[in-house]
N, C-alpha and C positions, 0 to 999 in steps of 0.2 A: 423420558425423556427417546428422544427420536434424533435416528441422525440429519447433522445440516447441510443442505446442499450446496459445492463452490469452497467443502474444504479442502484440503495441500499439501497443508506439511503435519500441523497435530491431527488433533480426533475430537472432531469439536457434537453435539445435542446438546438439545436443546424440547422444552415445553412448548414456548408460545409465550413462558413468564419470564423466566433466565435464562439462559446457552449457557455450557459446561465445558470451557477450552483444556482438552489435557495435553499440554505440551510434550511432544517428541525431538529426537533427533539429537543430534549435537549442541552443547549449553543448553539445555533446556529448562532449569529451573532458573536457569543467569538468564535469557531468555522472559520468561515469567516475569521474576521482579520487574526486570527494563521498564513491562507490558502494565503491570499493578502498576508502576509511582507513577510511569507519567497517565494512565486514566485518574487514580487519587487527584493529580495536580492542576488536568485540564478540565476538569469537569467545569461550568459555568463559563470555559473559557471559548471550546472548542466543542461540537457534538458526537459527541464519546459515549458509550455504554456506562454506566453505572457500574459500581464494581460492588459484589455483593458478597464476595466473600471468596477464601482462599485455601489450596491445604498445598506443600512444599510442589507438585505435579498439575495443581488445575484453577484453575483460572473465575469462578462465579462471577456471569454479570448480568445486569439485568436484562430483559428485550427494547429492542428500541422497532421504531415502526417505519416504514418503508419496503423497496425493489431493494432486491440488489440492481448496481447500477449496471452493469455488464448484461443483464436481462435487458432493460432499457432501451441502453446501447442498440440492442440490434429489431429494437420492437418498432422501429420508425420512429423516433427522435436522437440522433445524437450528438446535434447537432444542442440542443437543451443540457443533455443533459452532460456532454465532454464542457457546456461552459461552467457551468454549475459544480461544475469539477474545478475548472479553473481558476472560482472565485477562493472556491472553499480552501483551493492548494496555495493559497498565496496565503491569506490569515494563518496557513499553519507556518510559510514560513517568515511571516509576520510577530510570533508569539513570543516570548523572551525567552531564548537556548537557558535559563535556568532553571526551565520545569524538568530539565534532565537532570538527572541527580548526581551534580561530582560536576558539571558544566563549566567549562571556563569562562569565568572573568574576564570581559574585554579580549571578546575573542567574540572576529568577522564571521563567524560559519552562521548556519542556524540548522533551526532545528528540523530535517526534515526525517520524514515521514518510515523508507525506509524498501514502500512495495506497495508507490502511491499509483493508486488507476482506477476505472470505476468497478474492480475485480473487491475493493474493496470501501466503494462506499456505499449507502443506502441511503436513494434517492424516493420523495415522495411524486408520485407516478401520476397525482395531480398538477400538482406548482413545480417537482422537478428541483427543487433547494432537497440542499443534501440533508439527510435528517440524520446519521452520523457517520462516524471514518471507522472503521474498525484494522488492528490485525495492527498492529506498533510497539510490536518483539524486535523489530529494526532497525527502530527511529535513532537517531546519533549526531551529532552536530557534525553536518556538511555544505556541501555547496547545492543551492534550487538548483544545478543540474543536472542533479541527483536525480529529481524525486521526477521533474519534465519530461527527460526526457525517459523513462521505466515505464509512466503512466502512457508516451509516445510509441514506445515497447512497446508493451501489453495491445494498444490498441495494433498494431500492425500486425502482431505474430499473431490472436483471437477473435480478432476481430477488423481481416482484410477489408473488406467490404465498406468501413465504414470512416476509413484514412482519410475521405473527403474535409470531413467537421474536422479534423486538426486546429486548426482557424481559429476554430471558438474557442477553443480549450486554450490557447495561447492566447487569444486575443482575451481572454474574460481573465485572463493571468496579470497581463499588465504587463509592461515592459521587453525592452525591445528582448525576442527570440536567440535563444544563444547558439551559433550558424552552424548547424551540419558538423562535420566534422566534429566541432565539442560533442551534440548531442549524442554521436555512435562513438563515440570512444567512451563515453557515461555507461552507455548501453552494454556494451563488450565489459568492463569496469566490472556491474552489476552482475553479468552472466559468469562469467570466473570466479567471482561470487559464490555463485551460486552453485555452480559446479567443485570449487573446494569445499561447502557445506553436505553434500550428496558424498565427495567423494569420504569423509569428517566417518555418515551415518555408513556405509555404502561402497567401500572402496573399490573404483574398477566398477561398481555393480549401474543396470543401467538409469538412477539418473542422473550417473554422470556419462553417460555415453548421449542424453539426452540435453544434454547443454550445452559441451563439447558444441553439438548438434545443429543448438539455436544462437550458440553465437559463430559458429561458420555463417550460418543463412546471414545474421545478423552486418557479417562483415562486406560481405557480397551487396546487402541496402546501397538504395542509391535515393534522395531526397524527393 
């Protein structure tokens, strides 16, 4: 087993056949249970890794082919990567909400990934089809703009030279794009949630300061 790239919150290792994800931080066991349940229920509906085993702290997942979307985004084809992300996000939001444990019946909310962006998808480097969506631990029922805005935030923050391709993301998702004030509010809400997450983990620590700075930068953005 060797450490995998692009892991931020949790400790992930893999050997090319399986990946072991050890959950860290606040509510780690609850986040593990949520992701375990969702991955089990989403098999055959969406491209997600198969569950191979679990303990109270670690989830073992089967290997999925593909290259990290964030790497392909910077390799010269951002339009294709973001279009594939948009198509896949539409499928996520069209998934019946009862895949979530204890989902409310008759809800007008959709299945929200909670951390959606090219950072959490694997993409076939030849066809640009999404081969897997990972990291479902923050999934919940909510408004589609949460995922739409967060994917935009990921691109604007970590791939600022690729922002021009976001139109392909929204176009592939389909429908009317939520207005900029609504998208920015969703971004700021997520930044605050992550600040609170870091504050529960290490009160006043560097993670808290990082998300305060990111929220301030986001508040100054213009469409």
